[in-house]
Structure formats: C-alpha cells, structure tokens
C-alpha positions, 0 to 999 in steps of 0.5 A, spaced: 190 458 731 194 458 737 200 463 735 207 462 739 209 469 740 217 471 741 220 478 743 218 483 747 218 491 747 225 493 747 228 498 752 230 503 747 223 504 744 221 506 751 227 511 751 225 514 744 218 514 746 219 518 753 224 523 749 218 524 744 213 525 750 218 531 753 217 534 746 224 532 743 224 534 736 225 530 730 222 524 733 219 519 728 212 515 729 215 508 731 211 502 731 212 498 738 214 492 734 215 489 727 211 482 726 214 477 722 210 471 720 213 464 720 209 458 718 213 451 720 212 444 721 212 443 729 208 437 729 208 431 724 214 428 720 218 434 720 217 436 727 224 436 729 226 440 723 221 445 724 223 446 731 230 447 729 228 452 724 224 456 729 230 456 734 235 459 729 231 465 727 229 466 735 236 467 737 238 472 732 231 476 733 232 475 741 239 478 740 237 484 736 231 486 741 236 486 746 240 491 743 234 496 742 230 492 736 230 495 729 229 503 729 227 502 736 221 497 734 222 490 737 221 484 732 216 479 734 216 472 731 210 469 730 210 462 729 204 457 727 204 450 726 202 447 719 204 440 721 207 440 714 200 439 711 200 443 704 192 446 706 194 448 712 200 452 710 196 456 705 190 457 710 195 459 715 199 464 711 192 467 708 191 468 715 198 472 717 197 476 711 190 478 712 194 482 718 197 489 716 202 489 721 205 482 718 211 486 714 214 479 712 214 472 712 220 467 714 222 460 714 217 456 711 218 449 710 216 444 704 217 445 696 210 442 695 207 447 701 211 453 698 209 451 691 202 451 693 202 458 695 205 461 689 200 457 685 194 460 689 197 467 688 197 467 696 204 471 696 202 475 690 196 478 693 199 479 700 205 482 697 210 480 702 217 477 702 218 470 704 225 470 706 229 463 707 224 458 706 227 451 708 226 448 701 231 447 694 225 446 689 227 449 682 220 450 681 221 456 686 227 459 683 225 458 675 221 461 673 223 467 676 218 470 682 219 476 686 216 474 693 221 468 695 228 470 697 232 464 698 238 463 702 240 456 700 242 453 694 237 449 690 236 441 690 239 441 682 245 445 685 246 439 691 244 434 686 250 436 681 255 436 687 253 429 689 253 426 682 260 430 680 263 427 687 260 420 685 263 421 678 270 422 680 269 416 684 268 412 678 260 410 680 255 410 675 250 406 677 246 411 681 239 410 684 234 415 687 229 414 693 224 420 693 218 423 697 213 422 692 211 430 691 214 436 689 220 436 693 222 429 692 220 430 684 224 436 684 230 433 687 229 427 682 229 431 676 236 434 679 239 428 679 237 425 672 239 432 669 246 431 673 247 424 670 244 426 663 250 431 663 255 425 664 251 421 659 248 417 664 241 414 666 238 412 673 239 405 675 232 405 679 228 410 682 223 409 688 218 413 691 214 413 698 208 417 700 209 424 703 207 424 710 209 417 712 215 413 713 213 407 709 219 405 705 219 398 704 217 397 697 223 403 695 228 399 699 226 392 696 226 396 689 233 399 690 236 393 693 234 389 687 238 393 682 245 393 685 246 400 685 253 403 687 250 409 690 243 411 692 241 418 693 235 420 698 231 426 696 227 425 703 226 428 710 228 425 717 224 419 718 223 416 712 230 417 710 232 414 716 227 408 715 230 407 708 237 407 711 235 402 716 231 397 712 236 398 706 242 395 710 238 390 713 236 387 706 244 387 705 244 393 701 251 395 700 251 402 696 254 408 698 248 412 701 247 420 700 242 425 702 240 431 700 241 437 705 234 437 709 235 431 714 238 432 721 243 427 722 242 426 729 235 423 728 238 419 722 242 416 727 237 415 732 232 412 728 237 408 723 242 406 728 249 408 728 251 402 725 247 403 719 248 411 718 255 411 719 258 413 712 252 416 710 254 423 706 249 429 706 250 435 702 250 441 705 248 448 703 251 453 709 258 452 711 260 447 717 257 450 723 260 446 728 267 449 728 267 457 729 272 458 724 268 464 720 265 470 724 258 468 723 259 461 726 262 464 732 256 469 733 251 463 732 254 459 737 255 464 742 247 466 741 245 459 741 249 458 748 246 465 750 239 464 748 238 457 748 242 454 753 242 446 752 241 446 745 246 443 740 249 446 734 245 444 728 245 445 720 238 447 720 238 452 726 244 455 723 241 456 716 235 460 719 240 464 723 243 466 717 236 467 714 234 472 720 240 476 719 238 477 712 231 479 714 233 484 719 238 487 715 232 488 710 228 491 716 234 496 717 234 498 710 226 499 710 227 504 715 223 506 721 216 505 718 217 498 714 212 496 709 211 490 705 213 493 699 219 497 703 222 490 705 222 487 698 225 493 695 230 493 701 232 485 700 233 487 693 239 492 695 242 486 699 248 485 693 254 481 695 252 482 703 257 479 708 253 476 713 260 474 717 264 470 712 258 468 708 255 472 703 248 473 699 246 477 694 239 479 691 237 484 685 231 486 682 232 480 677 235 475 682 232 471 688 237 466 689 242 468 694 247 463 694 249 457 691 254 454 696 254 446 697 259 441 700 258 434 702 259 432 709 259 424 712 256 421 718 262 419 722 264 413 727 261 417 733 255 419 729 257 426 728 258 430 722 265 430 719 267 434 713 
C-alpha cells in the first residue's frame, strides 16, 4: 500500500518544543503531527471525483499547517486509493485503523463502500469518526450510527427537491437510471418515495452494472417509455454515457442527475450539445461566486495551494468537511484521541463555517440538509 502523505511539521511546533527544552513551565507533551486517514477512489471510474475530494481537504489542511497546525501539531492527510472497490475500501480502512496515530477518518466515497464498513463492524471496532463521506445513502443515516458525521444532505433530500421541482413544472412521467448497487438503489428509493408522496409511480427504472459505463440497455428501456423527465443516480462516466446515448436515440426528456457528478466530465464525455440543460442537484452552496465568506476562503486557498486547479463542487464540499474536522481537532485538545474527536464533533451544534452552518449532537450525525438544483448552461458551465 503506497500512501500519499500531505503536510509538514509546523514552525510553531518547533518553537513550542524549543521553549519546553529550555525549561519553560506548563508545556504539554505535544505530538509532532495528527494523522487523518482518507480512503479515496484515485483510480477507476470515479478517479476524477476522488482527486477533487482529496484536493478539497488538502488545501485547508495545508493552510492550517502554515498557521502553526492544531495545538502546535501539523495535520498529516494520509491518502490511499481503493479504486472505488468495496473490498479494497474495507481492507485499507482496517489497515489505517490498526495504526493508533490515525485519530480520524475523512472523505471516503461510495454508499456501498461505506455501508460495508458498517456491516463488517470496521468503524465500531476502530472507534474512529468518519467525517464528510462523499455519499448521501440513507442506510448510512438511518438507523442511527455514531461513527459517520455527514456534511451533505442525503439522496432522499435530493430526490425530494428534484421531484418537487418536476411537480411544479407539471411533469408526472418520471424515469430513473441508476447504478445497480447500494448507492443507486438508495437514490432510486428516494425518488420512488418522493413520487409516492404525490400519488405518482415511476414510468420506468433501468440499472447498469457498477464499475462500468455500459448503459445501452438502460438508454433503450427509458427511451421506450417516453418519460417527461429522467433522474440519473449515477457517477460521472456512466451518467455521461447515458446522456450521450439517450440523446442519440432521440430521447427528449428533461435530464437530472444527483449531486455526485462532475459537470465538466459530463460535458467532456457526452458533448455540450447533449449535456446542455442537464439539471444537477447540489448539497453545498454555489462555489463559483464568492458571495459567502467560506466560498471566498475556499477560492483563495485553492489559488494559493493548488494554482491552476478549477473551482469544483466536490473539492468545495470536502473543503467544508475539512473545516469541520479541524474544528473538532481543536476542541479535542492538545492530545487528541479517537474518542475525544467523536465527542468534539458532537459539540458542533449550529457551527458556522462561514455562511454555511452544520450541526451535530450525541443523537444526530446529519450536519446539513441543504439542496438546490443547478443547470449546465450553453457554455458548459453550471448556472443557478
């Protein structure tokens, strides 16, 4: 297992140690670094998303370290690649949690992947918080589990918002294209529930196999029912492949996607002509205009620590997650443990990240239910 290690010992730590060495009183025994473990899909069908996930955390951790770290200790973001494969997620997470210096987990991806961690008791056995996973699966929210601290709304929240918008437009023939796994089925169930609340049923649903972009059958099935709208519960490559093929078949429905897609990759693969007008639900505020303090902070740190990188919803979401985790590390004190970090996260009630608030408690792990819908415009960029 080759790890990507990010972060250096802060100058503030050296100064603190120097004072202690000279006999200064009241100096706590500080760790050289605090290790945060991240399992991310840096290869495979979700690689571009995984890279953005890592970047969002990195730019904030880098900034914190440049300010002297947390209680004088630098944050080391240790990243390993699971290729979006469930067995690898489990194996790599076990390996991280076997190391006592790893005080928390951060920014994993995949409903099925994280669900397996719960099913196998990996998080419970390790006793570490997982902060800001890139998934909206309801099975990770209900029933309550104490280990996962969500920054984003769930897929059910996204589905409700999209279906409400469709109902307002008078569209009642809705189809779903979904990934045939825990992620896709969670989103499918959310759409079905939102329709049922309005006395409606799906016009059609069609799945595709995980870790492929083989969507021909799904495109054919959904084209045949003449739906008014299609909601995709899919990741980048299969979503783009579906958009392209469905339009080639003459499908004219309004297309929507759940939040876990990268619009730039959709446009690149499907072509702007096909992607134009695609609605994408979002679970964090619009990061392209610096109207909120936290968006300004994100854009400034992205420019400083990742020059040339473009603003992106995924990196912004994990930037917010990094801010949540760093605040918990601060509240956990100079010698953070896994248990102290969990308790600190529970204390973040109505915590303001800079115009965006999250809140947790001993009985709640869903920090936000924010949802809005954006649209890919004629220039290929997202519009509100």
